[in-house]
MARVO-695162 format. One record per atom (N, C-alpha, C): z, y, x; residue number from 1. Coordinates in steps of 0.1 Angstrom, whole numbers, plus 2048, in hexadecimal, padded with zeros to 3 digits. Atoms other than C-alpha are relative to their C-alpha. Example, Ala and Ser with C-alpha at 12.3 -4.5 7.8 and 13.67 -1.06 7.14 Angstrom:
// residues 2
(r (800,7F4,809),1)
(r (84E,7D3,87B),1)
(r (800,80C,809),1)
(r (800,7F5,7F7),2)
(r (847,7F5,889),2)
(r (808,80B,7F8),2)
// end
This chain:
// residues 82
(r (7FC,80D,7F6),1)
(r (5EE,A06,C7A),1)
(r (80F,805,80A),1)
(r (7F5,7FB,7F7),2)
(r (603,A21,C8C),2)
(r (80C,801,7F3),2)
(r (7F7,803,804),3)
(r (619,A21,C6D),3)
(r (808,7F3,806),3)
(r (7FB,80D,7FE),4)
(r (61F,9FE,C72),4)
(r (809,7FC,80F),4)
(r (7FC,804,7F2),5)
(r (626,9FE,C98),5)
(r (80E,809,7FD),5)
(r (7F6,7FA,7FE),6)
(r (642,A18,C8E),6)
(r (80A,7FA,7FA),6)
(r (7F7,809,808),7)
(r (652,A03,C73),7)
(r (804,7F1,808),7)
(r (7FA,80C,7F6),8)
(r (651,9E4,C8F),8)
(r (809,804,80A),8)
(r (7F3,7F7,7F2),9)
(r (663,9FE,CA7),9)
(r (80D,801,7F9),9)
(r (7F4,7FC,809),10)
(r (67D,A06,C8B),10)
(r (805,7F3,7FB),10)
(r (7F8,80D,801),11)
(r (686,9E3,C86),11)
(r (807,7F7,80D),11)
(r (7F4,806,7F9),12)
(r (68F,9D8,CAA),12)
(r (808,807,802),12)
(r (7EE,7FD,7FD),13)
(r (6A4,9F6,CAB),13)
(r (809,800,7FC),13)
(r (7F3,805,80C),14)
(r (6B5,9EB,C8C),14)
(r (803,7F7,805),14)
(r (7F5,80C,7FB),15)
(r (6BC,9CA,C9C),15)
(r (807,7FE,808),15)
(r (7F7,7FD,7F5),16)
(r (6C8,9D8,CB8),16)
(r (80B,80B,7FA),16)
(r (7F0,7F5,805),17)
(r (6E1,9F3,CA4),17)
(r (806,7FF,7F7),17)
(r (7FB,802,80B),18)
(r (6E6,9E3,C86),18)
(r (805,80E,7F5),18)
(r (7FE,7F8,80C),19)
(r (6F3,9F7,C6B),19)
(r (802,80E,805),19)
(r (800,7F3,7F8),20)
(r (6F2,A16,C81),20)
(r (7FB,80D,7FA),20)
(r (807,7FA,806),21)
(r (6D5,A21,C74),21)
(r (7F9,7FC,7F3),21)
(r (80B,7FF,80C),22)
(r (6BE,A23,C50),22)
(r (800,7F0,800),22)
(r (805,80E,802),23)
(r (6B6,A00,C45),23)
(r (7EF,807,7FB),23)
(r (80E,7FA,7FE),24)
(r (68D,A07,C4B),24)
(r (7FD,7F4,7FC),24)
(r (808,80F,804),25)
(r (682,9E3,C3B),25)
(r (7F4,800,801),25)
(r (80C,7FA,7FB),26)
(r (65F,9F4,C3E),26)
(r (7FD,80B,7FD),26)
(r (801,7F5,803),27)
(r (664,A12,C2D),27)
(r (80E,809,7FA),27)
(r (7F2,7FB,802),28)
(r (67E,A2F,C26),28)
(r (7FB,802,7F0),28)
(r (801,7FD,80F),29)
(r (683,A2B,C00),29)
(r (809,80E,7FA),29)
(r (7F9,7F4,803),30)
(r (69E,A45,C01),30)
(r (803,80B,807),30)
(r (7FD,7F8,7F4),31)
(r (6A8,A61,C14),31)
(r (80C,80A,7FD),31)
(r (7F2,7FD,7F9),32)
(r (6C7,A72,C23),32)
(r (7FC,80E,801),32)
(r (801,7F0,7FA),33)
(r (6CE,A99,C20),33)
(r (80C,804,80F),33)
(r (7F6,801,7F8),34)
(r (6EB,A93,C3C),34)
(r (7FA,802,80A),34)
(r (806,7FC,7F8),35)
(r (6E2,AA2,C5A),35)
(r (804,7F9,80C),35)
(r (802,808,7F1),36)
(r (6DF,A8D,C78),36)
(r (803,803,812),36)
(r (7FD,7F9,7F9),37)
(r (6F2,A96,C93),37)
(r (7FC,7FD,812),37)
(r (80B,804,7F3),38)
(r (6E3,A7D,CB0),38)
(r (7F4,808,809),38)
(r (80B,7FF,7FF),39)
(r (6CC,A85,CC4),39)
(r (7F5,7F8,801),39)
(r (80D,807,805),40)
(r (6A8,A80,CBB),40)
(r (7F7,800,80A),40)
(r (812,800,7F1),41)
(r (689,A72,CD0),41)
(r (7F7,7FE,7F6),41)
(r (80C,802,809),42)
(r (673,A6F,CB4),42)
(r (802,804,7F5),42)
(r (801,806,80C),43)
(r (669,A71,C95),43)
(r (7F4,804,7F7),43)
(r (810,7FE,808),44)
(r (64A,A6F,C7B),44)
(r (804,800,7EF),44)
(r (800,7FF,80A),45)
(r (644,A77,C58),45)
(r (7FC,7F3,7F4),45)
(r (802,809,809),46)
(r (63F,A60,C3C),46)
(r (801,805,7F0),46)
(r (80A,7FD,809),47)
(r (625,A62,C20),47)
(r (808,7F8,7F8),47)
(r (802,809,805),48)
(r (631,A56,BFE),48)
(r (7F6,7FA,7F9),48)
(r (80A,80C,807),49)
(r (624,A35,BF1),49)
(r (809,7F2,7FC),49)
(r (7F2,80A,80A),50)
(r (63F,A24,BD4),50)
(r (7FC,7F0,809),50)
(r (7F0,7F7,808),51)
(r (656,A18,BDC),51)
(r (803,807,80C),51)
(r (7FD,7F7,7F5),52)
(r (654,A2B,BFE),52)
(r (7FF,814,7FA),52)
(r (801,7F1,804),53)
(r (65C,A57,BFC),53)
(r (7FD,801,80B),53)
(r (805,7F5,7F4),54)
(r (653,A72,C0F),54)
(r (80E,800,80A),54)
(r (7F4,7FB,7F7),55)
(r (66E,A73,C2D),55)
(r (7FA,802,80F),55)
(r (801,7FE,7F2),56)
(r (674,A7D,C50),56)
(r (805,7F5,808),56)
(r (7F8,80C,7FA),57)
(r (67C,A5F,C62),57)
(r (803,803,810),57)
(r (7F9,7FF,7F6),58)
(r (691,A68,C80),58)
(r (804,7F5,80C),58)
(r (7FA,808,7F8),59)
(r (698,A52,CA0),59)
(r (80A,808,809),59)
(r (7F1,7FB,7F6),60)
(r (6B7,A55,CB2),60)
(r (800,7F2,809),60)
(r (7FA,806,7F3),61)
(r (6C4,A3F,CCD),61)
(r (808,7F2,7F6),61)
(r (7FA,806,80A),62)
(r (6D8,A2D,CAE),62)
(r (7F8,7FD,7F2),62)
(r (807,806,806),63)
(r (6B9,A27,C98),63)
(r (7F9,807,7F8),63)
(r (807,7F8,807),64)
(r (6A7,A34,C7D),64)
(r (806,806,7F5),64)
(r (7FA,7FD,80F),65)
(r (6AE,A4E,C63),65)
(r (7F9,803,7FC),65)
(r (801,7FB,80B),66)
(r (69F,A58,C41),66)
(r (807,80E,7FE),66)
(r (7F5,7F4,800),67)
(r (6A4,A7B,C3D),67)
(r (7F1,809,7F6),67)
(r (809,7F6,80A),68)
(r (697,A96,C21),68)
(r (7F6,807,807),68)
(r (80A,7F8,7FA),69)
(r (676,AAA,C2B),69)
(r (807,80F,7FB),69)
(r (800,7F7,803),70)
(r (682,AC6,C1A),70)
(r (80D,80A,807),70)
(r (7F6,7FD,7FD),71)
(r (6A6,ACA,C2A),71)
(r (7FE,809,80A),71)
(r (804,7F7,7FB),72)
(r (6A7,AE9,C3D),72)
(r (807,7FE,812),72)
(r (7FE,805,7F6),73)
(r (6BA,AD8,C5B),73)
(r (7F7,7F4,804),73)
(r (80B,809,7FF),74)
(r (69B,ABD,C5B),74)
(r (7F5,80A,805),74)
(r (809,7F6,7FE),75)
(r (682,ADA,C60),75)
(r (803,808,80D),75)
(r (7FB,7F8,7F9),76)
(r (698,AEA,C7A),76)
(r (800,7F1,80D),76)
(r (802,80A,7F6),77)
(r (69A,AC8,C8D),77)
(r (7F4,7FA,806),77)
(r (811,802,7FB),78)
(r (672,AC1,C8D),78)
(r (7FD,80B,807),78)
(r (803,7F9,7F7),79)
(r (671,AE2,C9D),79)
(r (804,804,80C),79)
(r (7F4,7FF,7F3),80)
(r (68C,AE1,CB9),80)
(r (7F8,7F0,803),80)
(r (805,80C,7FF),81)
(r (67B,ABE,CBC),81)
(r (7F3,800,808),81)
(r (80B,7FF,7FE),82)
(r (656,ACF,CC0),82)
(r (800,807,812),82)
// end
């Protein structure tokens, strides 16, 4: 249920911000290694469940971004956020 709520929130945010965020129809099917420079206001971990892949989904004011879990900057952002 929690995942469904987060997906619904992502869809609302994407509707407001258009293409500024990754397109999360229902889950991340690809991830990016590109570092996010916008302030992060939240994140959650997506577990693999094809076609969804393992990802850290960062929330910014511009939308949601699917990031590669093992990128060094991702781990630093998670630690800084906590």
